[in-house]
C-alpha angles and dihedrals in degrees: 000000000000113000116247115269135107086330092057119212118308133157100243125358090198089072090070096099091055089047093054090055091052093047091051092047091053090048090066089070096041106073095149095056088046090056091048091047091053092051093044090053089059100038102034096207092172097047113149096011125121111213122197112201128191103188141134103283100231136135090265092052088051090059090052091049090051091052091051091047090050088054090060101263122140096227124202117184137196134168123271092204131032094229104038100076121112101211096208089055092050089051093048093050093049100040108026101029102034094233109139105235128189106192137117124172110244096017115162123248094261091054091044093058093040088057090053089051091049091055090050090052086077088070096235127214092202137026131211113192141182106198099358097259091128092049090047093053091046091054095045115026101019103038093139088074096054096090090064095053116095099180149320149212131231125205108192142061090234092052093048091052090052093047095048088052089052092049092048090051091049092243100115111102104191139026118272131191114223098222088179090070095063112109090227088056110042098029092053111019095042097039106035098021099046091037095057100033095048092056088043090055094048091047094049092048097046110014085227125172109228096194109106095008125123105237116194115205113195107206129022103214118122092292092049091048090054095047092046091049093050095043091052090047088058092053102265126139104236125216117188127200119196142166096200112083096210093051091043090054090047091053090053093047089049086063102259127129113253118212142155112256090244088066098033090055089068095047104041128102094179126025126197123184120206103152102116086226139095131278098353082161108043142176097282092053094059089056094064104033121121122261109273094016112168120221125193137167127213096172117107099256129044094234095091089086116051094234094171090058091049090051091050094048096048124086093196137024126191137165104236099172133004106289093008122104116184116211116199113208125213092260092052098258115139124220120191118211117195127216093352088287093297126124101310094196092059100032098047099025138018102277125240121355113264093244094067095039086056089072096040093050093043085060090050093051095046091045090053089052091047092050093048090055100038110027094102091061098043119096113225108277143105111275133195117236107274110261094236091058092049092050092046090056091049092048092049091049092051091049092049090051092050093242125145129213133189125256127210119258117229089256092051093046091049091050093052091046095048137071104198100086115086139157 
């Protein structure tokens, strides 16, 4: 392992050449971030700023990091999940692109948090987070650095929930843009990206046939919608569990079965949690699951499945395939947990397709530019992505895809803006 330094801390620097090929391949499907990178290279909107990023270290993230670097930022990167790193990408960032990267796939918890601390050692002016672990460490263990931070961005639903809680409690110390709330992020990344990549991860880990299976989706937010849609498209019968009455009603009207998890636990063949909460699958559910049930999580943290309870209930545990641990219960039933309960789409597959991350990371880059220009005038709070940035990303994506849309005529615009016309 290369010692920490300007390089950072990566598994194997010799993987850099492979990583560069993967970064360039992903770039083919990321035309919007390429356009932003080209403009940033000319205008340098982030000149003089050190940016600490805690993100999934993938080929798509690398293209975001390169855009930020082109904009003048001194970027430092660490992983936002111990299993989501693509080691060739980490090597490429550190060696070929001169972006100090602290990220090793499979790192233990101590190393994970040490890597976050190492990124903060750069005394960042701006943060870019995926789950708010970096922000949490900054506000607890590294508070001396807070006065130098002008603002930040957050990528995930889970992170936004944490940050809004901090803001409500008066604990947040600088303004943060909730990139997850952009329509071009959650409507596409969460729905189409998570939907496809989650089933991809489960398939790679298990070689499972979805057709004819009962797939239980815990949570019917944008991620749950996407997973349910894709599972049904592959021939599965989808069961949804929800705690929000509006989302539960929507799941039913979308044609899925709606159940309590206590009942769904008996019926399911495959379980996927995407609630953003804790213990959606709990001790009592393991007691009634079918033999050979498969459990996966695609929420940000691995607390959605009560893994401790599963460990306590099992009499034997064995890794039967990469990313598959089989737990044998006292009555002989076998329950298969994927990717240690961590993000299955990133741990067992490659995460979201580049085409959807193009929009998410375009929002990140433009939000960083917005924050650099406006942070001094923003009261401390959690902000949605400005509408004009969101619409700019959508317009650029349409243009890149060669798609045309209508525009309002002066008459149409005047009608929509007025109140005088009636029946």
